[in-house]
mmCIF file as Biopython writes it, N, C-alpha, C and O atoms, coordinates in Angstrom:
data_model
#
loop_
_atom_site.group_PDB
_atom_site.id
_atom_site.type_symbol
_atom_site.label_atom_id
_atom_site.label_alt_id
_atom_site.label_comp_id
_atom_site.label_asym_id
_atom_site.label_entity_id
_atom_site.label_seq_id
_atom_site.pdbx_PDB_ins_code
_atom_site.Cartn_x
_atom_site.Cartn_y
_atom_site.Cartn_z
_atom_site.occupancy
_atom_site.B_iso_or_equiv
_atom_site.auth_seq_id
_atom_site.auth_asym_id
_atom_site.pdbx_PDB_model_num
ATOM 1   N N  . MET A ? 1  ? 0.937   -1.457  -0.061 1.0 0.0 1  A 1 
ATOM 2   C CA . MET A ? 1  ? -0.103  0.129   0.096  1.0 0.0 1  A 1 
ATOM 3   C C  . MET A ? 1  ? 0.609   1.309   0.066  1.0 0.0 1  A 1 
ATOM 4   O O  . MET A ? 1  ? 1.304   1.592   1.042  1.0 0.0 1  A 1 
ATOM 5   N N  . ASN A ? 2  ? 0.560   2.006   -0.836 1.0 0.0 2  A 1 
ATOM 6   C CA . ASN A ? 2  ? 1.171   3.460   -0.853 1.0 0.0 2  A 1 
ATOM 7   C C  . ASN A ? 2  ? 0.484   4.290   -0.573 1.0 0.0 2  A 1 
ATOM 8   O O  . ASN A ? 2  ? -0.663  4.189   -1.007 1.0 0.0 2  A 1 
ATOM 9   N N  . HIS A ? 3  ? 0.817   5.479   0.254  1.0 0.0 3  A 1 
ATOM 10  C CA . HIS A ? 3  ? -0.078  6.718   0.655  1.0 0.0 3  A 1 
ATOM 11  C C  . HIS A ? 3  ? 0.182   7.451   -0.234 1.0 0.0 3  A 1 
ATOM 12  O O  . HIS A ? 3  ? 1.413   7.458   -0.230 1.0 0.0 3  A 1 
ATOM 13  N N  . THR A ? 4  ? -0.227  8.243   -1.203 1.0 0.0 4  A 1 
ATOM 14  C CA . THR A ? 4  ? 0.339   9.302   -2.537 1.0 0.0 4  A 1 
ATOM 15  C C  . THR A ? 4  ? 0.479   10.326  -1.413 1.0 0.0 4  A 1 
ATOM 16  O O  . THR A ? 4  ? 1.606   10.819  -1.426 1.0 0.0 4  A 1 
ATOM 17  N N  . HIS A ? 5  ? -0.330  10.818  -0.413 1.0 0.0 5  A 1 
ATOM 18  C CA . HIS A ? 5  ? -0.658  12.103  -0.073 1.0 0.0 5  A 1 
ATOM 19  C C  . HIS A ? 5  ? 1.028   12.367  0.978  1.0 0.0 5  A 1 
ATOM 20  O O  . HIS A ? 5  ? 1.887   13.223  0.768  1.0 0.0 5  A 1 
ATOM 21  N N  . THR A ? 6  ? 1.013   11.527  1.835  1.0 0.0 6  A 1 
ATOM 22  C CA . THR A ? 6  ? 2.209   11.363  2.662  1.0 0.0 6  A 1 
ATOM 23  C C  . THR A ? 6  ? 3.374   10.466  2.438  1.0 0.0 6  A 1 
ATOM 24  O O  . THR A ? 6  ? 4.275   10.328  3.266  1.0 0.0 6  A 1 
ATOM 25  N N  . GLY A ? 7  ? 3.323   9.873   1.309  1.0 0.0 7  A 1 
ATOM 26  C CA . GLY A ? 7  ? 4.461   9.281   0.707  1.0 0.0 7  A 1 
ATOM 27  C C  . GLY A ? 7  ? 4.840   7.999   1.407  1.0 0.0 7  A 1 
ATOM 28  O O  . GLY A ? 7  ? 5.830   7.414   0.965  1.0 0.0 7  A 1 
ATOM 29  N N  . GLU A ? 8  ? 4.083   7.383   2.619  1.0 0.0 8  A 1 
ATOM 30  C CA . GLU A ? 8  ? 4.013   6.239   3.565  1.0 0.0 8  A 1 
ATOM 31  C C  . GLU A ? 8  ? 4.146   5.078   2.702  1.0 0.0 8  A 1 
ATOM 32  O O  . GLU A ? 8  ? 4.019   5.430   1.529  1.0 0.0 8  A 1 
ATOM 33  N N  . PHE A ? 9  ? 4.330   3.965   2.811  1.0 0.0 9  A 1 
ATOM 34  C CA . PHE A ? 9  ? 4.560   2.720   1.881  1.0 0.0 9  A 1 
ATOM 35  C C  . PHE A ? 9  ? 4.452   1.472   3.197  1.0 0.0 9  A 1 
ATOM 36  O O  . PHE A ? 9  ? 5.261   1.565   4.120  1.0 0.0 9  A 1 
ATOM 37  N N  . ILE A ? 10 ? 3.674   0.615   3.205  1.0 0.0 10 A 1 
ATOM 38  C CA . ILE A ? 10 ? 3.840   -0.353  3.736  1.0 0.0 10 A 1 
ATOM 39  C C  . ILE A ? 10 ? 3.598   -1.789  2.901  1.0 0.0 10 A 1 
ATOM 40  O O  . ILE A ? 10 ? 2.933   -1.653  1.875  1.0 0.0 10 A 1 
ATOM 41  N N  . LYS A ? 11 ? 4.012   -3.023  3.182  1.0 0.0 11 A 1 
ATOM 42  C CA . LYS A ? 11 ? 3.658   -4.175  2.690  1.0 0.0 11 A 1 
ATOM 43  C C  . LYS A ? 11 ? 3.638   -5.475  3.920  1.0 0.0 11 A 1 
ATOM 44  O O  . LYS A ? 11 ? 4.512   -5.978  4.626  1.0 0.0 11 A 1 
ATOM 45  N N  . ILE A ? 12 ? 2.346   -5.673  3.771  1.0 0.0 12 A 1 
ATOM 46  C CA . ILE A ? 12 ? 2.239   -6.311  5.090  1.0 0.0 12 A 1 
ATOM 47  C C  . ILE A ? 12 ? 1.174   -7.530  4.622  1.0 0.0 12 A 1 
ATOM 48  O O  . ILE A ? 12 ? 0.597   -7.595  3.537  1.0 0.0 12 A 1 
ATOM 49  N N  . GLU A ? 13 ? 1.105   -8.219  5.439  1.0 0.0 13 A 1 
ATOM 50  C CA . GLU A ? 13 ? 0.141   -9.279  5.540  1.0 0.0 13 A 1 
ATOM 51  C C  . GLU A ? 13 ? -0.633  -9.096  7.053  1.0 0.0 13 A 1 
ATOM 52  O O  . GLU A ? 13 ? -0.105  -9.443  8.110  1.0 0.0 13 A 1 
ATOM 53  N N  . PHE A ? 14 ? -1.866  -8.538  6.954  1.0 0.0 14 A 1 
ATOM 54  C CA . PHE A ? 14 ? -2.658  -8.354  8.181  1.0 0.0 14 A 1 
ATOM 55  C C  . PHE A ? 14 ? -3.349  -10.025 8.524  1.0 0.0 14 A 1 
ATOM 56  O O  . PHE A ? 14 ? -3.991  -10.098 9.572  1.0 0.0 14 A 1 
ATOM 57  N N  . SER A ? 15 ? -3.279  -10.751 8.050  1.0 0.0 15 A 1 
ATOM 58  C CA . SER A ? 15 ? -4.014  -11.893 8.234  1.0 0.0 15 A 1 
ATOM 59  C C  . SER A ? 15 ? -3.319  -13.141 8.221  1.0 0.0 15 A 1 
ATOM 60  O O  . SER A ? 15 ? -2.140  -12.929 7.936  1.0 0.0 15 A 1 
ATOM 61  N N  . ASP A ? 16 ? -3.533  -14.249 8.395  1.0 0.0 16 A 1 
ATOM 62  C CA . ASP A ? 16 ? -2.768  -15.450 8.042  1.0 0.0 16 A 1 
ATOM 63  C C  . ASP A ? 16 ? -3.779  -16.320 7.602  1.0 0.0 16 A 1 
ATOM 64  O O  . ASP A ? 16 ? -3.588  -17.475 7.221  1.0 0.0 16 A 1 
ATOM 65  N N  . ARG A ? 17 ? -5.090  -15.616 7.678  1.0 0.0 17 A 1 
ATOM 66  C CA . ARG A ? 17 ? -6.505  -16.633 7.000  1.0 0.0 17 A 1 
ATOM 67  C C  . ARG A ? 17 ? -7.263  -17.265 8.184  1.0 0.0 17 A 1 
ATOM 68  O O  . ARG A ? 17 ? -8.366  -17.799 8.066  1.0 0.0 17 A 1 
ATOM 69  N N  . ILE A ? 18 ? -6.461  -17.136 9.521  1.0 0.0 18 A 1 
ATOM 70  C CA . ILE A ? 18 ? -6.914  -17.685 10.691 1.0 0.0 18 A 1 
ATOM 71  C C  . ILE A ? 18 ? -7.302  -16.588 11.589 1.0 0.0 18 A 1 
ATOM 72  O O  . ILE A ? 18 ? -8.442  -16.573 12.053 1.0 0.0 18 A 1 
ATOM 73  N N  . LYS A ? 19 ? -6.333  -15.542 11.912 1.0 0.0 19 A 1 
ATOM 74  C CA . LYS A ? 19 ? -6.699  -14.631 12.918 1.0 0.0 19 A 1 
ATOM 75  C C  . LYS A ? 19 ? -5.972  -13.501 12.561 1.0 0.0 19 A 1 
ATOM 76  O O  . LYS A ? 19 ? -4.850  -13.679 12.084 1.0 0.0 19 A 1 
ATOM 77  N N  . TYR A ? 20 ? -6.428  -12.294 12.710 1.0 0.0 20 A 1 
ATOM 78  C CA . TYR A ? 20 ? -5.372  -10.763 12.278 1.0 0.0 20 A 1 
ATOM 79  C C  . TYR A ? 20 ? -4.445  -10.782 13.134 1.0 0.0 20 A 1 
ATOM 80  O O  . TYR A ? 20 ? -4.459  -11.407 14.194 1.0 0.0 20 A 1 
ATOM 81  N N  . ASN A ? 21 ? -3.478  -10.005 12.664 1.0 0.0 21 A 1 
ATOM 82  C CA . ASN A ? 21 ? -2.341  -9.823  13.316 1.0 0.0 21 A 1 
ATOM 83  C C  . ASN A ? 21 ? -2.529  -8.193  13.781 1.0 0.0 21 A 1 
ATOM 84  O O  . ASN A ? 21 ? -2.429  -7.228  13.025 1.0 0.0 21 A 1 
ATOM 85  N N  . LYS A ? 22 ? -2.807  -8.163  15.129 1.0 0.0 22 A 1 
ATOM 86  C CA . LYS A ? 22 ? -3.141  -6.640  15.550 1.0 0.0 22 A 1 
ATOM 87  C C  . LYS A ? 22 ? -2.294  -5.749  15.522 1.0 0.0 22 A 1 
ATOM 88  O O  . LYS A ? 22 ? -2.663  -4.617  15.834 1.0 0.0 22 A 1 
ATOM 89  N N  . LYS A ? 23 ? -1.138  -5.937  15.206 1.0 0.0 23 A 1 
ATOM 90  C CA . LYS A ? 23 ? 0.199   -4.987  15.260 1.0 0.0 23 A 1 
ATOM 91  C C  . LYS A ? 23 ? -0.151  -4.602  13.696 1.0 0.0 23 A 1 
ATOM 92  O O  . LYS A ? 23 ? -0.466  -3.429  13.497 1.0 0.0 23 A 1 
ATOM 93  N N  . TRP A ? 24 ? -0.124  -5.383  12.722 1.0 0.0 24 A 1 
ATOM 94  C CA . TRP A ? 24 ? -0.256  -4.622  11.534 1.0 0.0 24 A 1 
ATOM 95  C C  . TRP A ? 24 ? -1.720  -4.209  11.162 1.0 0.0 24 A 1 
ATOM 96  O O  . TRP A ? 24 ? -1.790  -3.730  10.031 1.0 0.0 24 A 1 
ATOM 97  N N  . LEU A ? 25 ? -2.835  -4.274  11.799 1.0 0.0 25 A 1 
ATOM 98  C CA . LEU A ? 25 ? -4.324  -3.746  11.659 1.0 0.0 25 A 1 
ATOM 99  C C  . LEU A ? 25 ? -3.681  -2.574  12.113 1.0 0.0 25 A 1 
ATOM 100 O O  . LEU A ? 25 ? -3.571  -1.653  11.304 1.0 0.0 25 A 1 
ATOM 101 N N  . SER A ? 26 ? -3.168  -2.415  13.427 1.0 0.0 26 A 1 
ATOM 102 C CA . SER A ? 26 ? -3.245  -0.875  14.039 1.0 0.0 26 A 1 
ATOM 103 C C  . SER A ? 26 ? -2.328  0.258   12.900 1.0 0.0 26 A 1 
ATOM 104 O O  . SER A ? 26 ? -2.584  1.459   12.812 1.0 0.0 26 A 1 
ATOM 105 N N  . LEU A ? 27 ? -1.224  -0.475  12.088 1.0 0.0 27 A 1 
ATOM 106 C CA . LEU A ? 27 ? -0.427  0.089   11.192 1.0 0.0 27 A 1 
ATOM 107 C C  . LEU A ? 27 ? -1.331  0.795   9.932  1.0 0.0 27 A 1 
ATOM 108 O O  . LEU A ? 27 ? -1.324  1.953   9.514  1.0 0.0 27 A 1 
ATOM 109 N N  . LEU A ? 28 ? -2.128  -0.420  9.497  1.0 0.0 28 A 1 
ATOM 110 C CA . LEU A ? 28 ? -3.095  -0.007  8.595  1.0 0.0 28 A 1 
ATOM 111 C C  . LEU A ? 28 ? -4.014  0.938   9.177  1.0 0.0 28 A 1 
ATOM 112 O O  . LEU A ? 28 ? -4.214  1.851   8.376  1.0 0.0 28 A 1 
ATOM 113 N N  . ASN A ? 29 ? -4.655  1.084   10.259 1.0 0.0 29 A 1 
ATOM 114 C CA . ASN A ? 29 ? -5.391  2.110   10.872 1.0 0.0 29 A 1 
ATOM 115 C C  . ASN A ? 29 ? -4.484  3.535   10.724 1.0 0.0 29 A 1 
ATOM 116 O O  . ASN A ? 29 ? -5.046  4.574   10.380 1.0 0.0 29 A 1 
ATOM 117 N N  . TYR A ? 30 ? -3.386  3.502   10.943 1.0 0.0 30 A 1 
ATOM 118 C CA . TYR A ? 30 ? -2.340  4.490   10.921 1.0 0.0 30 A 1 
ATOM 119 C C  . TYR A ? 30 ? -2.498  5.020   9.623  1.0 0.0 30 A 1 
ATOM 120 O O  . TYR A ? 30 ? -2.934  6.111   9.255  1.0 0.0 30 A 1 
ATOM 121 N N  . ILE A ? 31 ? -2.153  4.249   9.126  1.0 0.0 31 A 1 
ATOM 122 C CA . ILE A ? 31 ? -1.955  4.907   7.303  1.0 0.0 31 A 1 
ATOM 123 C C  . ILE A ? 31 ? -3.161  5.343   6.793  1.0 0.0 31 A 1 
ATOM 124 O O  . ILE A ? 31 ? -3.080  6.166   5.881  1.0 0.0 31 A 1 
ATOM 125 N N  . PHE A ? 32 ? -4.606  4.889   7.267  1.0 0.0 32 A 1 
ATOM 126 C CA . PHE A ? 32 ? -6.064  5.174   6.998  1.0 0.0 32 A 1 
ATOM 127 C C  . PHE A ? 32 ? -6.424  6.427   7.596  1.0 0.0 32 A 1 
ATOM 128 O O  . PHE A ? 32 ? -7.572  6.855   7.483  1.0 0.0 32 A 1 
ATOM 129 N N  . ARG A ? 33 ? -5.465  7.097   8.272  1.0 0.0 33 A 1 
ATOM 130 C CA . ARG A ? 33 ? -5.693  8.045   9.157  1.0 0.0 33 A 1 
ATOM 131 C C  . ARG A ? 33 ? -6.213  9.401   8.423  1.0 0.0 33 A 1 
ATOM 132 O O  . ARG A ? 33 ? -5.795  9.683   7.300  1.0 0.0 33 A 1 
ATOM 133 N N  . ASP A ? 34 ? -7.274  10.340  9.207  1.0 0.0 34 A 1 
ATOM 134 C CA . ASP A ? 34 ? -6.998  11.377  8.479  1.0 0.0 34 A 1 
ATOM 135 C C  . ASP A ? 34 ? -5.748  12.300  8.556  1.0 0.0 34 A 1 
ATOM 136 O O  . ASP A ? 34 ? -5.511  13.048  9.504  1.0 0.0 34 A 1 
ATOM 137 N N  . PHE A ? 35 ? -4.959  12.155  7.418  1.0 0.0 35 A 1 
ATOM 138 C CA . PHE A ? 35 ? -3.514  12.888  7.527  1.0 0.0 35 A 1 
ATOM 139 C C  . PHE A ? 35 ? -3.744  14.276  7.781  1.0 0.0 35 A 1 
ATOM 140 O O  . PHE A ? 35 ? -2.868  14.895  8.385  1.0 0.0 35 A 1 
ATOM 141 N N  . ARG A ? 36 ? -4.561  14.736  7.493  1.0 0.0 36 A 1 
ATOM 142 C CA . ARG A ? 36 ? -4.750  16.271  7.537  1.0 0.0 36 A 1 
ATOM 143 C C  . ARG A ? 36 ? -4.613  16.904  8.976  1.0 0.0 36 A 1 
ATOM 144 O O  . ARG A ? 36 ? -3.925  17.867  9.316  1.0 0.0 36 A 1 
ATOM 145 N N  . VAL A ? 37 ? -5.451  16.106  9.732  1.0 0.0 37 A 1 
ATOM 146 C CA . VAL A ? 37 ? -5.665  16.409  11.043 1.0 0.0 37 A 1 
ATOM 147 C C  . VAL A ? 37 ? -5.104  15.531  12.117 1.0 0.0 37 A 1 
ATOM 148 O O  . VAL A ? 37 ? -5.309  15.746  13.312 1.0 0.0 37 A 1 
ATOM 149 N N  . ASN A ? 38 ? -4.310  14.425  11.606 1.0 0.0 38 A 1 
ATOM 150 C CA . ASN A ? 38 ? -3.797  13.275  12.170 1.0 0.0 38 A 1 
ATOM 151 C C  . ASN A ? 38 ? -4.855  12.632  12.926 1.0 0.0 38 A 1 
ATOM 152 O O  . ASN A ? 38 ? -4.556  12.164  14.025 1.0 0.0 38 A 1 
ATOM 153 N N  . LYS A ? 39 ? -5.969  12.546  12.531 1.0 0.0 39 A 1 
ATOM 154 C CA . LYS A ? 39 ? -7.023  11.703  13.401 1.0 0.0 39 A 1 
ATOM 155 C C  . LYS A ? 39 ? -6.993  10.443  13.130 1.0 0.0 39 A 1 
ATOM 156 O O  . LYS A ? 39 ? -6.916  10.014  11.979 1.0 0.0 39 A 1 
ATOM 157 N N  . LEU A ? 40 ? -7.051  9.733   14.148 1.0 0.0 40 A 1 
ATOM 158 C CA . LEU A ? 40 ? -7.034  8.134   13.820 1.0 0.0 40 A 1 
ATOM 159 C C  . LEU A ? 40 ? -8.535  7.174   14.145 1.0 0.0 40 A 1 
ATOM 160 O O  . LEU A ? 40 ? -9.014  7.203   15.279 1.0 0.0 40 A 1 
ATOM 161 N N  . LEU A ? 41 ? -9.033  6.547   13.302 1.0 0.0 41 A 1 
ATOM 162 C CA . LEU A ? 41 ? -10.254 5.958   13.757 1.0 0.0 41 A 1 
ATOM 163 C C  . LEU A ? 41 ? -9.849  4.408   13.316 1.0 0.0 41 A 1 
ATOM 164 O O  . LEU A ? 41 ? -8.972  4.171   12.485 1.0 0.0 41 A 1 
ATOM 165 N N  . SER A ? 42 ? -10.626 3.390   14.002 1.0 0.0 42 A 1 
ATOM 166 C CA . SER A ? 42 ? -10.720 2.013   13.629 1.0 0.0 42 A 1 
ATOM 167 C C  . SER A ? 42 ? -11.416 1.691   12.678 1.0 0.0 42 A 1 
ATOM 168 O O  . SER A ? 42 ? -12.646 1.710   12.625 1.0 0.0 42 A 1 
ATOM 169 N N  . ILE A ? 43 ? -10.511 1.308   11.696 1.0 0.0 43 A 1 
ATOM 170 C CA . ILE A ? 43 ? -11.131 0.545   10.246 1.0 0.0 43 A 1 
ATOM 171 C C  . ILE A ? 43 ? -11.603 -0.643  10.405 1.0 0.0 43 A 1 
ATOM 172 O O  . ILE A ? 43 ? -10.890 -1.463  10.982 1.0 0.0 43 A 1 
ATOM 173 N N  . ASP A ? 44 ? -13.054 -1.070  9.887  1.0 0.0 44 A 1 
ATOM 174 C CA . ASP A ? 44 ? -13.555 -2.432  10.073 1.0 0.0 44 A 1 
ATOM 175 C C  . ASP A ? 44 ? -12.562 -3.391  8.843  1.0 0.0 44 A 1 
ATOM 176 O O  . ASP A ? 44 ? -12.132 -3.203  7.705  1.0 0.0 44 A 1 
ATOM 177 N N  . THR A ? 45 ? -12.539 -4.328  9.726  1.0 0.0 45 A 1 
ATOM 178 C CA . THR A ? 45 ? -11.581 -5.259  9.153  1.0 0.0 45 A 1 
ATOM 179 C C  . THR A ? 45 ? -12.084 -6.074  7.789  1.0 0.0 45 A 1 
ATOM 180 O O  . THR A ? 45 ? -11.336 -6.691  7.031  1.0 0.0 45 A 1 
ATOM 181 N N  . GLN A ? 46 ? -13.511 -5.934  7.656  1.0 0.0 46 A 1 
ATOM 182 C CA . GLN A ? 46 ? -13.866 -6.535  6.348  1.0 0.0 46 A 1 
ATOM 183 C C  . GLN A ? 46 ? -13.607 -5.376  5.227  1.0 0.0 46 A 1 
ATOM 184 O O  . GLN A ? 46 ? -13.886 -5.657  4.061  1.0 0.0 46 A 1 
ATOM 185 N N  . LEU A ? 47 ? -13.040 -3.977  5.558  1.0 0.0 47 A 1 
ATOM 186 C CA . LEU A ? 47 ? -12.865 -3.096  4.312  1.0 0.0 47 A 1 
ATOM 187 C C  . LEU A ? 47 ? -11.584 -3.465  3.963  1.0 0.0 47 A 1 
ATOM 188 O O  . LEU A ? 47 ? -11.284 -3.495  2.770  1.0 0.0 47 A 1 
ATOM 189 N N  . PHE A ? 48 ? -10.714 -3.774  4.884  1.0 0.0 48 A 1 
ATOM 190 C CA . PHE A ? 48 ? -9.362  -4.491  4.390  1.0 0.0 48 A 1 
ATOM 191 C C  . PHE A ? 48 ? -9.385  -5.804  3.831  1.0 0.0 48 A 1 
ATOM 192 O O  . PHE A ? 48 ? -8.591  -6.031  2.918  1.0 0.0 48 A 1 
ATOM 193 N N  . ASN A ? 49 ? -10.098 -6.643  4.186  1.0 0.0 49 A 1 
ATOM 194 C CA . ASN A ? 49 ? -10.264 -7.965  3.474  1.0 0.0 49 A 1 
ATOM 195 C C  . ASN A ? 49 ? -11.006 -7.484  2.111  1.0 0.0 49 A 1 
ATOM 196 O O  . ASN A ? 49 ? -10.753 -8.246  1.178  1.0 0.0 49 A 1 
ATOM 197 N N  . GLN A ? 50 ? -11.700 -6.605  1.835  1.0 0.0 50 A 1 
ATOM 198 C CA . GLN A ? 50 ? -12.097 -6.408  0.320  1.0 0.0 50 A 1 
ATOM 199 C C  . GLN A ? 50 ? -11.254 -5.480  -0.514 1.0 0.0 50 A 1 
ATOM 200 O O  . GLN A ? 50 ? -11.441 -5.425  -1.730 1.0 0.0 50 A 1 
ATOM 201 N N  . LEU A ? 51 ? -10.306 -4.724  0.098  1.0 0.0 51 A 1 
ATOM 202 C CA . LEU A ? 51 ? -9.382  -4.270  -0.372 1.0 0.0 51 A 1 
ATOM 203 C C  . LEU A ? 51 ? -8.163  -5.378  -0.814 1.0 0.0 51 A 1 
ATOM 204 O O  . LEU A ? 51 ? -7.590  -5.179  -1.885 1.0 0.0 51 A 1 
ATOM 205 N N  . TYR A ? 52 ? -7.875  -6.241  -0.196 1.0 0.0 52 A 1 
ATOM 206 C CA . TYR A ? 52 ? -6.993  -7.278  -0.339 1.0 0.0 52 A 1 
ATOM 207 C C  . TYR A ? 52 ? -7.461  -8.072  -1.605 1.0 0.0 52 A 1 
ATOM 208 O O  . TYR A ? 52 ? -6.690  -8.327  -2.530 1.0 0.0 52 A 1 
ATOM 209 N N  . LEU A ? 53 ? -8.745  -8.435  -1.583 1.0 0.0 53 A 1 
ATOM 210 C CA . LEU A ? 53 ? -9.329  -9.092  -2.880 1.0 0.0 53 A 1 
ATOM 211 C C  . LEU A ? 53 ? -9.095  -8.213  -3.895 1.0 0.0 53 A 1 
ATOM 212 O O  . LEU A ? 53 ? -8.739  -8.762  -4.937 1.0 0.0 53 A 1 
ATOM 213 N N  . LEU A ? 54 ? -9.192  -6.877  -3.930 1.0 0.0 54 A 1 
ATOM 214 C CA . LEU A ? 54 ? -8.894  -6.168  -5.050 1.0 0.0 54 A 1 
ATOM 215 C C  . LEU A ? 54 ? -7.492  -6.101  -5.645 1.0 0.0 54 A 1 
ATOM 216 O O  . LEU A ? 54 ? -7.283  -5.441  -6.663 1.0 0.0 54 A 1 
#
């Protein structure tokens, strides 16, 4: 994943298909934050699943 506005880049696997890796989910939530005000929200894991499938 490449965040075009901040230049941040991550390459991770947030799940091993059995359970989620909480550390990597936290990092994904950080990447998906509102970078303009640095506001962090918890993103539904189903969104990450859908993005992974894309």
